[in-house]
N, C-alpha and C positions, 0 to 999 in steps of 0.2 A: 515412536509408532504408533502407527495409527492403525485400526483396525484394516481401510481400506487399503493402504500401503502394503499391509502385509498379505491381503487374499491376492494383490495382484502380482505382487513378488514368488508366491506360490503358484498362482497361474503358470508363471513364465519357466519357473523352475517343472510344471506338470509337462505343459508344450514340451519343454527339450526333453524331457525324461521319453516322453512317447514319440518323439524324433529319433532318439536311439534304443524304443524300442526296449528300456529299462525301467523299471519301479525301481522306487526308493522310500527308506522309513525317514520321517523327519522326528526329532524328540525336541520338544516344545515345554517350557517351563508355564508358570502359573504368571496369566500378564491379560491386562483388559483386552489387546489389541489381538493378541491369539486366541478370540473366541473358537469353538468346538464346533459350528454349524456348516463348516467348508467340507463338502467331499469330492474326491479328484481319482481318476482314473490309475495313476501311475505315480500320485503320491500319498501313502500311508501316514494320518499324524497321529502320534502319540504323547500323550501326558505325562510329564515328569511328577515323581512324586513331591508334596509338597515338602519344603527342604533339602531338598538332593541336587537344586542347581550349584550352590557352591560347593558342592564336592566333587561334581563333575566339571566346576571350573579348573579347579584346585587341578585334578589330574592332568587336563588338557594344558595347565601352565607348567606341569613339571615336565610332561613328557614333548612338548614342543620343539625346546631346544636338542632334544635327542634325535626326534626326527627329522630336523633340520639341518644337526652336524650328518646324520647318515645318510641324507640326499644328496647334500655337499660332497662328500667322500664319492658315491657313486658316480656321480658327475665329473670329478677330478679323474677317477682311474679309468670313464671312459673316454674323455681328452686325452689321456696317457696312453691308453689303447690305438686309439686313431690317430696319433701324432707318430707313434712307433710303427705303426701298419701301413700305415697310408701313405707313408711321406718318403 
């Protein structure tokens, strides 16, 4: 990723958040493309401390399957409810 791609992507996110009247915080790691000279109205950029990216990625990898399974169960239960009550 280049710094230009990063900035354009952040501008899109900032516009989306502004349109929804929302604000967000984005965590970013130490990367040459993630330079710190950009400011946005709806997106706050926070640098991670050095050597913490691997810890967060491990947590995401472990919790993602559980989140997917829970979401899948909710969708299936909703489908069953709709079939039972609306047919």
